[in-house]
C-alpha positions, 0 to 999 in steps of 0.5 A: 313280276316275282323274279326280284322277290325274296320269300323267307321261310323260318322253320326247323325242317325245310318242309314249307321251303321245299314246297314253295321253292318247287311251286315258284321255280325261278319266279322268286327266291325262297330262302330257308332260315332255321332261327329267329335271329337269322330272320331278323337279320334278313328282314330288310331284304325280304318281300314276305315271311313264312313262320313256323309256329313251332320253332325250337329257339323261340315260338313263332308267335313271338317271332311274328311280334318281333317282326311287327315291331321292326316292320309293320308292312311286310306280309307274314304268314304263319304255318303249323302242322296239325299233328303238332297242335294235336300232340300238345292238345292245342286248338286249331281255331285258337292258334289261328286267332293267336297268330292273327293277334300276333300280326300274321296276315295268313295262317296255314294248318296242315293239311296244306292247300297248295293252291291257297298258299300260292294265291296268298303268296301272289297277293303278298308279292303282287299287291293290286295297284290302287285305282284312281 
């Protein structure tokens, strides 16, 4: 059951948080944080973390690396708007690769597919039980 799970979304504007909150309803708590230090402080209480790669105080890749130094097991998803990548002339494929190398378990680039995001959240929060 997801009700006791806490998803942390680290982003400057609450876009992903609003989407996840609406999709999950009361099935899980979704907490939006605006910065890396807040995320690190909440790390021990999180079930999974979504990180915007274009944070203001620190880039998302660096935050993911910091998360991995503290906790190798927590699922982490990275996300970014394709318009932000285009405005900075950054390749989406390279961004995916860098996010995975930094420790992200999943990477989402707009336009987001809500079904794919929800499937990933479910996999993060309800791992398949090991079979004997």
